[in-house]
N, C-alpha and C positions, 0 to 999 in steps of 0.2 A: 593334498590335504586341505581341509577347510581353512586353516590358518594361512596356508600359502596363497589361497585365493584372495585373501585380504590385501595382499601387496600388489595384486594385478589390477590395472585399471582398464580392463577390456570392456567394450560396449556390452551392456546387459541385455540379454535377449529374453523375450517372453516365449510362451509356449508355441506361438505361431511364427517365431523367427523375427518379429518386429523389434527394432532397436528401442529399448526403453529410454535411451538418451534423447529420443525425438519427441517424447510425450511430456508436455508441461506438467510441473508438479501440482499446479492448481487443480488437476483432474484426479488427485488422490481423494477417494471417497470417505464419507463419514465413518463407516465401519473400520476401514483401515486406520484412520486417524485415532479412533478410540482404542484399537488394539495396540498401536504404538504407545499411546499414553499409559495403557494398563501395564505394559511390560517395561517401559522406560522411566516412568515417574518414580517408582520405589528406589531408594538408595540402599542397595544390597552390597554387603562386603564382598570384595573380590570381583565385582562385576561393574562394567561401565553402565552409565545411565543417560538420562536426557541432557545433563550438563555437558557430557563428553560429545554428544551429537550436536548440541548447540554451538559448541566450540568449533567443531568441524564445519558447521554451516557459516561460520564467520562472525558470530555474535561476539561482542566485546564483554569484558568482565562486568561492567556496570549494567549492561543489558541483561546478562544472565542473573545477576543479583536481583534485578527487578522482577524477572520471570519467577523467581523463587517464591514471591508473595502470592502467586496465582494458585487457584485450587488444582488446576491441571497444567503445570508448566510445559509439559511436552506438547500438549494440544495447542497451546498458545504459540510456542516456538515454531511448530510446524505450520501453523496458520500464517504467521508473518513471513516465514521463509518461503513458503510455497507461492506467495504472491509477488516475490521478487522476479524481475525479468531474467529469463534464461535458465531458471531452475527447472530440473527435470526429475522424473521418477528414477531414471538411471543414476542421477547424482545421489539421491537418497539411498539407493541400494549400495552404491559404492561406499558411502559414508558409514552405513551399518556394518559393512565388511571391515572397514578401517578400524572401527571400535570393537570389532570381533563379537558382534551380537548376531551370530548365525541362527541362534534360537528364535530371535525376533523375525528374521527373514523367513524362517519356516512357518511361523505363526501367521504372518500377513500374506503368505503366498496366494491363498485362495481368494481372499478379498481383493488383493491387488489385481489378480487376473480378471475379476469382475469389473474393476475400475477401468482396466484397459479395454475390455469388451464394450463397455458403455462409451468410451472415448471413440472406438472404431465405429460404433453405430451412428454416433453424431456426425462423424466425418463422412460416412457413406451417404447419410441423408443430405448433408450440405453439398456433396458433389453430384447428386442426382440432378439431371436436367430439369426434372419437374419441380425441384425445390428452388430454382433460380428465378428471380423476377424477370419480366420481359424488359429488354433493354432497347433504347432508341439507338439505331445504328450509328447516328452521328456521335452519340456519347460513347458508344462502345469502341469506336475506332478513332476517337479524338486523341490528341497528344497527351501523353502522361497517363492514359488509361489502358489497361490490358484489354484484350478482345472480349473477355467475359468477366467484367468486374464483379467482385464479391464484397460483401459488407462484413468486416470483422466485428467481433464483439466490442472492440475498443475504438471503433469508428462510429461517428454520429452519436456521441454520448452526451453532448451538451447542446443547448439551443442553437448556437451558431456554428456548430461543428460540421465539417464536410463528411457526409456519409460514406465517401470513398477513401477517406484518410489522407487526401492530398494536402489540404489546407486545414490543419488542426487548430482548434480554438485554444489560445494560450492566455495565461493569467499571471498577474503579479503575485498573487497569494491565494492559497486555499485556506478557508476559514473553518477550523475545527471547533464545533460548538454543539451544545445541547438545545433541544427545542425550548426548554425553559428560559434560555438566554437569547431567544430570537429577537426580542426588543432591542437588546444591545447591538446585535448584528445589524439590525435595520439602521440604527444610529451610525454604525461604522460605515455602512454603504453611503449614507447621506454625507458624512464627513469626508470620506476618502475618494469617492467616485464622482462627486459633483464638481462642476467647473468652478463654482464659487470658492470651494475649499482650496483649490489649486492656485487661486490668485488673491487670497485674502491677505497675505503678508509675504514679505520677501523671505521670511524664515520658515514658511510653511512647506508641505510636501511638494508642493508644487512649484517652488521657486525654479524648478527645472522645467516648468511648463507642461508637465505630464500629468494626465489624469490616471489614477490607479484603476486597475481592473481586478476585481475580487471574484473568486469562485465560491458561490453560495449554493449548497446542495438543493435547498428548497426552491431556489430560483433558476439555477443553471443546468441541473441534471435532467435529462429526459427520463420519463417513467419507463419501466419495463426492463431496465438494465440490471446487470449483476452488480449489486451495490458495492460490495467490498472490492471486487476486481476493478471496477470503474474508479472508485476513490483512490485505490493504489496507483492506477495509471495517471490520474490527475496530479496526485502529490509528487510522483516521481518524474513525470515527463511533461506535464502541462503547466505547472505552477513553479515559479522561482522560489517561493517561500511558503511557509505555513504558519498562520496565526492560531495559537491555542487559547481559547477563552476559558480561563480557570474559574471554577465555581464549585460549590458542593455537589451540584448535579453532574458536573464533569467527572467527578471521582467515581460515580456509579454508572457511567456510560461505557458499555463494551465497545461501541463504535469509536468513541473518542480515544479510548485506551488503545485500540488497534491502530488508529491513524497516527497517534503520537509515537508509538513504538516503531511503526513503519517509517515515518519521517526521520526518526532518530537513527534508524539502521542505515539510512542513506547518507547520513552525515554524522558519523560517530564522534563524540566529544564536541559536537557543535562547531566543527572546524569550518564549515562552509556557511555558517550563520543562517541555516535554512529555517530553524524554529524560532518563533518569537512568541513567548508566553505572555498573555495579558491577564493580570489579576483583576477580574471583573467583580467577584465577590470574595471576601476574605476566606482563605483556606491555607492550610500548610502546603507548601509547594511539594508536589510529588517528587520522590527520590530521583526519578529519571531526569527531572528538569532542574535539579538544584544547582548544576554548574552552568546554567544558561541564564543570562540577565533577564529579569522579569520587568515588564512595564506595568506600573501600578495605577489602576483606575480608582481604587478604593479611597486613597488618601486625597482629601479635598484640596489640600494645598499644592498637589502635583497635577491637578486636572488641567490647568492652563497650559501645561507643557505636554500633556499626554498625547493629543492628536498629532502634534508636530513631530514628536519623537517617533511615534508609530509610523507615520507617513514617510519620514526620512529613512527609517529602517527598511521599509518596503520598496523604496525608490532606488536603493542601492543596485548597482549593476549585478 
């Protein structure tokens, strides 16, 4: 029976026998996402909904409460979850079975098949010998390289990044900001990355002798990359921490909203101290960040300590 299927965690097969567990969740298409939102956003009596699926996906209570404030919580939940490393279409199918939404599985079947077809087409193009760049034999056979190196979408994403993914560019912090606050970010670069700031006093960031390295989208990201996928990679795997520049413009930025939720999902309850909110312009602290200590730039009497505190926080191991 259908209910019995919900308890089984066998690999999900598509119509051509391919294992859905091998297909990354980020390849779920827009139409499939819209259908999931249409069916799971409503709170119907006697039926599970997006909150049950978010719980299965591993989101914590405070995160789910924050998603409730969105126009389409299911769409946002799926967006954040699908960019996490290791999530697959097979995982989504299994979780829909677990919450017993077989009606939703039926509804998304056709659009999901199209998503898989597009995924296969991209894969076949990238494996074609005509799609491969010409390789220098010395490079192709050198140590650490496969015979036919390929460039992943997450390789060569920053200015100093290795296009083969061997030596990835790493940062002390990713800066989450709006374009309206770019002047403040430029000031941050000057204060935290310059050698003078690291030697100005024995109590400054740099009493450890280390110059901080910040990841700034406008400066460090190469053009032509998949923006949300790349920023998720940087936040999770390339940057030790993330600075969130709080301002009225931040509250209206979908990109900043995604980045903050994604970073929070990597460190629920701020246990790893990955997020450092900076109050650049006075606003009410968003609910998601209310249990994280905010560094205040607005209060003039605290500005003498501001840069030292921020740099020390970013210099922690």
